[in-house]
C-alpha positions in Angstrom: -19.7 19.1 0.0 -18.6 15.0 0.3 -17.3 12.9 -2.4 -19.2 10.1 -1.7 -22.0 8.3 -0.5 -23.1 5.1 0.9 -26.4 3.1 -0.7 -26.8 -0.1 1.6 -27.8 -3.4 0.4 -31.1 -3.5 2.4 -32.4 -0.2 -0.2 -31.7 -2.3 -3.1 -34.5 -4.9 -2.2 -36.8 -1.4 -2.5 -35.4 -0.2 -6.1 -35.6 -3.7 -7.5 -39.4 -3.4 -7.2 -39.4 -0.2 -8.9 -40.0 0.2 -12.6 -37.3 1.6 -14.7 -38.5 5.1 -15.0 -38.9 5.1 -11.0 -35.1 3.6 -10.9 -34.0 6.8 -12.6 -36.7 9.3 -11.0 -34.9 7.5 -7.5 -30.9 8.3 -9.0 -31.8 11.7 -9.7 -33.4 12.2 -6.3 -30.3 10.9 -4.6 -28.4 13.1 -7.2 -30.0 16.6 -6.8 -30.3 15.6 -2.2 -26.4 15.5 -2.5 -26.3 18.7 -4.5 -28.8 20.2 -2.5 -31.4 21.3 -4.9 -35.3 20.6 -4.6 -36.6 17.5 -6.3 -40.4 17.0 -7.1 -41.0 13.1 -6.7 -44.0 10.8 -7.4 -45.6 9.4 -4.2 -44.0 5.8 -5.0 -40.4 7.2 -5.5 -41.0 9.6 -2.4 -41.9 6.4 -0.4 -38.6 4.5 -1.7 -36.5 7.8 -1.3 -37.3 8.7 2.3 -35.7 5.9 4.1 -32.2 6.3 1.5 -32.4 10.1 2.3 -32.8 9.6 6.1 -29.7 7.5 5.9 -27.5 9.9 3.8 -28.4 12.5 6.8 -27.5 10.0 9.3 -24.0 9.0 7.7 -23.5 12.6 7.1 -24.1 13.2 10.7 -21.8 10.3 12.4 -19.1 11.9 9.6 -19.2 15.3 11.0 -19.2 13.9 14.3 -15.9 11.9 13.5 -14.2 15.1 11.9 -14.7 17.2 14.6 -13.4 14.3 17.1 -10.5 14.2 15.1 -10.0 18.3 14.9 -10.0 18.3 18.5 -7.8 15.5 19.4 -5.2 16.9 16.4 -5.8 20.6 18.6 -5.0 19.1 21.8 -2.0 17.6 20.4 -0.5 20.5 18.8 -1.3 23.4 21.5 0.6 22.0 24.2 3.2 24.2 25.9 6.7 25.0 25.1 8.2 22.1 26.8 6.1 19.4 25.7 6.8 20.6 22.1 10.6 19.6 23.0 9.7 16.3 23.8 8.3 15.7 20.8 11.5 16.9 19.2 13.3 14.5 21.4 11.1 11.7 20.3 11.6 12.2 16.9 15.4 12.3 17.4 15.0 8.7 19.2 12.6 7.6 16.4 15.7 8.6 13.5 18.0 6.5 15.4 16.0 3.6 16.1 15.6 3.7 12.0 19.0 4.3 11.4 20.0 1.0 14.1 17.7 -0.6 12.0 19.3 -0.2 8.7 22.5 -1.1 9.9 21.1 -4.3 10.9 19.7 -4.7 7.5 23.0 -3.6 5.8 24.9 -6.1 7.9 22.4 -8.8 6.8 22.8 -8.3 3.4 26.6 -8.0 3.4 26.7 -11.3 5.5 24.4 -13.0 2.9 26.5 -11.6 0.0 30.1 -12.7 1.7 28.4 -16.2 1.7 26.9 -16.1 -1.8 30.8 -14.7 -2.9 32.4 -17.8 -0.8 30.2 -20.0 -2.7 30.6 -18.8 -5.9 34.5 -18.9 -5.4 34.1 -22.7 -4.2 32.1 -24.1 -7.3 34.7 -22.1 -9.6 37.6 -24.3 -7.9 35.6 -27.3 -8.4 35.1 -26.4 -12.1 38.8 -25.6 -12.5 39.9 -28.8 -11.1 37.1 -30.7 -13.1 38.1 -29.1 -16.3 42.3 -29.2 -15.6 41.6 -33.3 -15.6 40.1 -33.1 -19.5 42.0 -30.4 -20.4 43.8 -31.5 -23.7 40.7 -32.9 -25.4 39.7 -29.5 -26.8 40.1 -28.2 -30.2 43.6 -30.1 -30.4 45.1 -27.7 -27.7 48.0 -28.3 -25.2 46.5 -29.1 -21.7 48.3 -25.5 -20.5 46.6 -24.0 -23.3 43.4 -25.2 -22.5 44.3 -24.8 -18.6 45.1 -20.9 -19.3 42.1 -20.1 -21.3 39.6 -22.3 -19.1 41.2 -19.8 -15.8 41.1 -16.7 -18.1 37.4 -17.3 -18.6 36.4 -17.6 -15.1 37.9 -14.6 -13.9 
């Protein structure tokens, strides 16, 4: 049994014209149809349910055709002789090599980006040190050398 079904929008117009009791009866009929149980319906609900049921049957037939087509294609793919099976192994090896090369290229790009970022950070730190060395001696009454040593220690 399938886990879902489609209720098409054009069926909503018919459902909208039913009373709440008839809508409940229709929903019960849909449920019983999918459980393959018999159901007694009032004439009006039967008129509303028949096109919906027919659509369910068409959808199920189309689904079965798709499944059969995919099953045949899978059997063709995996029932080839030994030479073809080796070709699949070779294709897989090439795919793995391709993935490896792509990973290497990505790693190289990341390393290049990281090195550029590190160089920029180093230059920024040098600029800060030279700027701070010019203003050293104004901090907490320490000598210029003590402030410069403390600043260099903090930047390491």
